C-alpha positions in Angstrom: -85.2 -221.0 -313.7 -87.8 -222.4 -311.2 -90.2 -219.6 -312.0 -90.4 -220.1 -315.8 -90.1 -224.0 -315.5 -92.4 -224.6 -312.8 -94.7 -221.6 -312.2 -95.4 -220.5 -315.5 -96.8 -223.9 -316.8 -99.2 -223.7 -313.9 -100.8 -220.4 -315.4 -103.8 -220.6 -317.6 -103.3 -220.1 -321.3 -104.9 -216.7 -321.2 -101.8 -215.5 -319.1 -99.3 -216.9 -321.7 -98.6 -213.2 -322.8 -99.4 -211.6 -319.5 -97.8 -213.1 -316.3 -96.0 -215.8 -318.0 -94.1 -213.2 -320.3 -93.5 -210.9 -317.4 -92.1 -213.7 -315.1 -89.7 -214.8 -317.9 -88.6 -211.2 -318.6 -88.0 -210.5 -314.9 -86.1 -213.8 -314.4 -83.7 -213.2 -317.2 -83.3 -209.5 -316.3 -81.9 -210.4 -312.9 -79.0 -212.4 -314.2 -78.5 -210.1 -317.4 -78.0 -207.1 -315.1 -75.5 -208.8 -312.9 -73.6 -210.0 -316.0 -73.7 -206.4 -317.3 -72.6 -204.8 -314.3 -69.8 -207.2 -313.8 -68.8 -206.4 -317.5 -68.5 -202.6 -316.7 -65.3 -203.0 -314.7 -66.0 -200.0 -312.6 -67.3 -200.4 -309.3 -70.2 -197.7 -309.2 -71.5 -198.5 -312.5 -71.5 -202.3 -311.5 -73.3 -201.5 -308.4 -75.8 -199.6 -310.2 -76.7 -202.6 -312.5 -76.7 -205.0 -309.3 -79.2 -202.7 -307.7 -81.4 -202.9 -311.0 -81.0 -206.6 -310.7 -82.5 -206.6 -307.2 -85.3 -204.4 -308.4 -86.1 -207.2 -311.0 -86.1 -209.8 -308.3 -88.6 -207.7 -306.3 -90.7 -207.5 -309.5 -90.5 -211.3 -309.7 -91.7 -211.5 -306.2 -94.7 -209.4 -306.9 -95.6 -211.8 -309.8 -95.4 -214.6 -307.5 -97.7 -213.2 -305.0 -100.1 -212.2 -307.9 -100.0 -215.8 -309.1 -100.7 -217.1 -305.6 -103.5 -214.5 -304.9 -105.2 -215.4 -308.1 -105.0 -219.0 -307.3 -102.8 -219.9 -310.2 -100.3 -221.6 -307.9 -100.6 -223.6 -304.7 -99.0 -222.8 -301.5 -96.3 -225.2 -302.0 -95.0 -223.5 -305.1 -95.5 -220.1 -303.5 -93.4 -221.1 -300.4 -90.7 -222.6 -302.6 -90.5 -219.4 -304.8 -90.4 -217.1 -301.9 -87.5 -219.0 -300.3 -85.6 -218.8 -303.7 -86.3 -215.1 -303.8 -85.3 -214.4 -300.3 -82.0 -216.5 -300.8 -81.4 -214.6 -304.0 -82.0 -211.2 -302.4 -79.4 -212.1 -299.7 -76.9 -213.0 -302.2 -77.4 -209.9 -304.3 -77.3 -207.5 -301.3 -74.2 -209.4 -300.0 -72.6 -208.8 -303.4 -73.6 -205.2 -303.4 -71.9 -204.6 -300.0 -68.8 -206.5 -301.2 -68.5 -204.4 -304.2 -69.1 -201.2 -301.8 -66.2 -202.3 -299.7 -64.0 -203.1 -302.6 -64.8 -199.4 -304.0 -64.0 -197.8 -300.7 -60.6 -199.7 -300.3 -59.4 -198.0 -303.6 
């Protein structure tokens, strides 16, 4: 919850229902879609939810870029956030590829 706990408090009050809310929703959506996909017990359905999760991750990345461009966060927070996003992207892509391989074995 780096983004909600560290980035969101740095945003101005007028962004409380703007970027702050969008950051929270995108962050929660990433893990919620992974959980929902896992609960489907069907490879193709699960993979679709993992792809939606990856889309939410890219949405979060866009919010981080906007926060930095608007000078709401400093470069240190920006870099730390980008590292978390890139690692998360790598993990989600790896999980999608694993699921695709498992599906193709059946």
